[in-house]
Structures are given as C-alpha cells and as structure tokens.
N, C-alpha and C positions, 0 to 999 in steps of 0.2 A: 503495498499499498503509499506506502514512503516513496519508494521508487520511481512509485509509478504517477505521484507529485510531487516529485524531483525532474521529472520528465516535460511534466504538461506546464513546470515553470519558468525549462529550459525555453519548450516550445514559442511560452509567451514570450517570452527576454527576446525572440527571437525577429520578430515583427511586432517591437512596442504599440502601440493603441490606448495613447500616453489624453489621458482626461485632463489638462492642464489645469490653471487655476488653483491657489492655493485651498478651495475650498478641497479638495482631491487630496488632502491628505490625510482628513479626520482630527485635524484637532479641532475640532469644533466644538463648541461641553466642555474643550480642558480634558481627555480620552488620550492625550501625550501629544509627543512628538510628532513631529512629519513623518509618512511611513507606512506606515500605522495600517493604515488603510490603505489598500494599496496605485496606484495612476495611473495603472494600467491593465488591464480586464484580466480576469482570473484571482490567484487564491493568491493568500502570504500568513502566511503564521510569525506573532512576533511573540514576544517573552520579557516583561519588566521586572527587573527586582530593586523597591523600593526599598530607603531605608529614612524615614523619619520622624521628628520629633514634636508634641504637640505636647507645649504648655501646660496641658492641663490631667497629661494621660502616659508624659516618657514617650519611650521611645517603641516603636515598632517596625516592622518587614514583613511585606510586602510583595510578595510575587503575581506577574498580575500574567496571563498566556491570555493570548488571545486569536481568533483563528475570523480574519477577514475575506471578503470575495468583492472584485470592481464586479456587475456586469454591464453595463457599459460608461458611457463619460456620464451616464447625470444620479444611474440608481447604483447603491455600496450597499452594503451590512457584513456587521462581526457581531463575534457575541466573544466577551472580555467573564471571565469568573477571576474575581479577589481570594488569594492562600494567605490569610497572614501565618509567616510560618513566627514568628513574637506578637504578640500585642495584651499590655496590662489590660486586668476586667476587676469590676468590681462584683466582689460573690456575695451572698448574702447570708449568713449565718442568726444565730439566737434563734429564737420564734418571731412570728410572726405583728405580737404586740411590743415585741422586745426587740426589732430585726436589729445585726450586726454588716456594718458590711466593710470590706478585706479587698484589702489589691490582690491578686494571684496573676500570674502571671498562663496564657496559654498557647501552643504550639498548635501549628499546622492547622486551623478552620479557616472554614470558607466564610465570605463575603457575600452578598445578591448575585446572580450573575446577572450580567444586561446584556438585553441583546437587541442591535440595536440596527435597525432602518434610516439611510440615506440618499436622499434629494436636493441634487443640486444644479445651477443652472448659472451658469459665469457672458450675462446680456453684457456687454459695454461703460454702460452706465454703476453697476454696483454686482457682484456676485453675490449667491444667496445660498445659503444649505441650510433644505431642513431632517430636525432627526428626529423619529418617533424611536421608544426605547420602551417595551415589555422586562419589567424587574420582576426572576424570580425566587422565590423567599430558601438559598442554603443558606442566608446567616444566621445569625443565631439574635433573639431580639431580646435575650437576658446579655448577652455582651455587647448588646450597638453595632452590632450591624448586619442584623437586616428588621426590615419589613415586619413576617412571620406571615405576609400574605402574599400574592403575585398583587403589582405595583407599578404604576409609566409614569414616563417621566416626555415632553413633548421640547423642543428648544428650537426654534428661526432664527440663525448667523446670517448678520446682514456684513458687507463688507468690501472695501475698496481699499486701493494702491494709491498713493502720492509720492512713491518714487521707493524706496525708505521704506517709509512710516503704511500703517496698515490699520490706520483706525476699522474699529469693529463695534455691533452690537449683537446684543443679543436678548430672548423674552423666550417666554415659555411656562409652561406648566404644569404638575404634574402629584402625583402623591407621593412620594420615594425621595427623600434629601440626599440620600446617600448615591440616589444615582445622575447627581447635579453636580460636576467641579471632579470629573472622577480621578483625577488626578495629585490631588490631593484626597484622604481618608482625613476624615474626618472625628469627634470621640464619640458619635449619635451619629441614632437615626430617630426622622422624624415623618410619621405614617398621617396621612391627609391633605387634601385641597392646599395646593404651592404656591402660586405666583412667583414666576424667577429672571433678571431682570441682570447685564450684562455693560460696562463701557468700557472700551480702555483705547491700545492699539500694536498690533507689536511692528517688528522693529526688523529690518534688517544689516546683518553682523558681518566684519568679516570672518571668510574659511566656511561660508553656508554661516553660518549662526542665526539664532535668531530669540530677539526676544521680544515680552509680551507682558505690561501688566492694562492691569483691569480693575476697577471699583463695583463690586456687587452686591443687591441686595432684594433678597428673598421672603415673601410677605407670603403668610398665612392666611386664609381668604375663607377655615375653615374651621372645626373641631380638629386638634394636633391630638397622633400619644409618637413619647420623645420617649425610646430606647437608647442608655448610654450606658459605656465603659467608666466612667474616669465618679473619682470620690470627693475630687476638690470643689469645690463653688459653690453656682445657688445647685449646680445638679448632682445631689448626693442620695438618690434613690433611683433603678434601673428602671423606672418606667411613672413616670409623667403627665399629665394631661392637661392640656386649656387650648389657648389661641394662638397666646405671646409663645409658647417656648419655643416653638419654632422660624418665631421670626429670626435673619441673622442680617449683616450686612458688613464692609468691609472693604479689603481691600485683598490684589493676589498677581504674585510674581510669578514670572519661569523663562528662563535660557535652554535651549535647547544647542547643543554643540557637536555634531554626525566627528564622533575620528576617527571612521570607516563610516563606508555605501552601509554595512550590513550595524553597526552599532552606535548609537546616538548617548551623549549624555547627559544629563538635565539635569541643575536644581532647580528650584521652587521655594513659594513661603507666601505665607500666607498669616493675615491680620483679620483678626475676629473683631468688628471691632466693636458692638452688642453684647461679644461675651465674653473680649477681652480673655482670648489667643489668640498664642501664636503657634502658628504651626511650618516647617521646617524638612529639605530632605535632599534628598540625592537616589538616585537613577540608572540604573544603564541598561535600554532597548535595546535587544537585538529583536534584527530582519532576517528570514531565513534570506525573505528576497526585495532584494536592494533596493532604494526609489533612483529613477535617474537624473543627473543633475540637474540643480536649481534653474537651467534658461533651458532644459529641453522637458519641463515640464510642462 
C-alpha cells in the first residue's frame, strides 16, 4: 500500500497541476505551515511534532499526523488527529461534596479528530477560502481535550497580496473551540455555538520564510460548556457551564522557516487578553510530498 502511494506521488509530481495562491497552502484557520494541503492534485501526508508551554498548564507535546488530498484547483480535504504525547491535566479526587483537584501527567491521549473540507477561489481582486470542519469526539472531555460529541466549525478566509504583505480577514461560526486555530492547542475546550473573527497580515521573508500576526475574537452566542485541563486561575474545576466562559480575545503570531522542501521549522506565540494566558511553542513539520517553490505556486 505504501509503495502504491509513493508511486502515485511520483506520478503526480511528474505532471504538476499547480493550484496557485496562498489559500492553496491550507494555512487558513491556521492548521500549520504551507504544504499541509498539497499545491498540486493528489495526496499528501504530513506529521507535525510540537512542544508548547501554556502559562496556565505547563508543557505539552503533541504529534499531529495529517492526510490531505487536493482534488483540483478549488477543492481539497484533510484529516488531522492530535496525539498528546505528554500533557498536564487535572484529576478529581476526594468526594463529590468535597472534591480535591490534583495535577497529573497523561501520555498518548487523543484530542478531537478534525475532518476539513476546503473550497478556494482566486479572483484577481481577492482570494477566498472556505473551510468546513467536522469534529469527531476522540478527545477526552474530562482532560479538556474534546467536546464529547460530534461538533462542527466553518471558516471564511479573505486575503489580498500587496507586495510582501498579505492582509487577511477570517470569520466563522461553530460549536467546538478546539477546532479554531489548531496550531495553538489551548488548555480547555468549549462546546456551544461560538462566532469567531480574526484580522491580520502575513509577511514574506527571506529564504522562503513567512511571518503572520493576527488579532482574534471568540464570542459565544449560546450557552457554553467548558472542559478544562488546568487547575490554576478561575478555571478550577474540570467542567463549567455558562454564556461567558468561552469568550476569548487576543493576538497570535507564527513564523515558518522551511529547512528544506520536506521539513518546516515553526515558532508561535499566543496571548489571550481575556484569560491572561500566554502560550508559546515550536514545531517541526515533515511532508512526504514537497511543496513547489513559491514562484511556481
């Protein structure tokens, strides 16, 4: 099976049908660096290994395998399953009337699986990418790693190139906060209807590197259930219900540096202004199928 896949990739690479445009990279809704969604027709496999530090939760390590397929210039899809190789979680002990919360380490646990469908168009005046995500409840809600039920998210991404700058705007709606901006893994998951907005710009840098900075807002529009991994601050319990528990806003930055056509080094930082949480980390993303140089995309 693996040999057949490799033969297919070589055959596809021999006669590329390049999709074109930044939206072809699959970086909308910030899944990760360019190349996760192939720029040419056919399949791709990628594996991201991420270490991050959350000021409310400490260190965690995540493997993110992704299988993607580009059908043509407009349509593509991918499936991602986050595997937490190490994470701090809150474990409840004691009695129901007098619970005791202690911090424990978990290894080899899953987050919610994300199945993404992408539609991209590239008119001259502005590029547009729509993403519809189906969340499969493979994550443990008691660890804050899942919604505990099937969920969804939709995202609309608009961008326009101005030389090295590419301003972008995103807006969408869903009911699972962990499906929004999956590059940064937050220490909690909320379930309930949630609108989200983002605005910022990408900057082309030397050596095919790119830098992105965005401001974001996540606004609940229905009652929310929050599942948290952290025992610090106001999130002292594993589960909380309300309208405002899911609200978040702040800014996020990311730097992607291709080390070679098959490996990208990334660093990221997220500041939650509402929750006063800082999250920073770095990752290596390995691509089975290399992306073409930017000038050929």
